[in-house]
C-alpha positions in Angstrom: 72.6 75.2 189.7 74.3 73.4 193.0 73.1 69.9 194.0 73.7 67.9 197.0 73.1 64.2 197.1 73.4 62.8 200.7 74.0 59.3 199.3 77.3 60.8 198.0 78.4 61.9 201.2 76.9 59.1 203.2 80.4 57.9 204.6 80.6 61.4 206.3 77.5 61.8 207.7 75.5 60.3 210.8 71.8 59.8 210.6 70.4 61.5 213.7 66.8 61.2 212.6 64.6 59.8 209.8 60.9 59.9 209.5 60.7 59.2 206.1 60.2 62.5 204.4 62.6 64.4 206.7 66.1 63.6 207.9 68.7 64.9 210.1 72.3 64.3 209.7 75.3 65.1 211.7 78.6 66.3 209.6 81.4 64.3 210.7 84.1 64.8 208.2 83.7 68.8 207.6 81.8 68.4 204.4 81.7 72.0 202.8 78.1 73.4 202.3 77.4 73.8 198.6 76.1 77.0 199.2 78.6 79.1 201.1 81.6 76.3 200.9 82.1 76.6 204.7 81.8 73.2 206.7 78.2 72.6 208.2 77.4 71.1 211.5 74.2 69.5 210.8 71.9 69.2 207.5 68.1 68.7 207.7 66.5 67.5 204.4 62.9 67.5 203.7 60.6 66.3 200.9 57.6 67.8 202.5 56.0 70.9 201.3 55.7 72.8 204.6 57.9 71.8 207.3 58.1 73.7 210.9 61.7 74.2 212.2 62.1 74.3 216.1 63.5 77.4 217.4 67.1 77.9 217.0 70.2 79.1 219.0 71.2 81.9 216.5 72.9 79.4 214.4 73.4 80.3 210.8 71.7 78.5 208.1 72.0 77.9 204.3 69.1 76.5 201.9 69.4 74.8 199.0 66.6 73.7 197.1 67.3 71.1 194.0 64.8 69.1 191.9 64.3 66.4 194.6 64.4 68.2 197.9 65.2 71.3 200.4 68.4 71.1 202.1 69.0 73.1 205.3 72.5 73.4 206.3 73.2 74.3 209.9 76.6 76.2 210.7 
């Protein structure tokens, strides 16, 4: 199963928001998405069991669930 550890990629990500249980990151170094291998623009990570997402602009999303969190990659 693929995993994604934000801390392993921290040098290439800019944190835009952090609530303690959710975080939003900007990909500044074209890190590849572990789901589809294409570079992603933003990464939303949550440890909350339920999360509401704002309406999007038609962007494509990839979702990765690992033991620690759910990671949402926006392309």
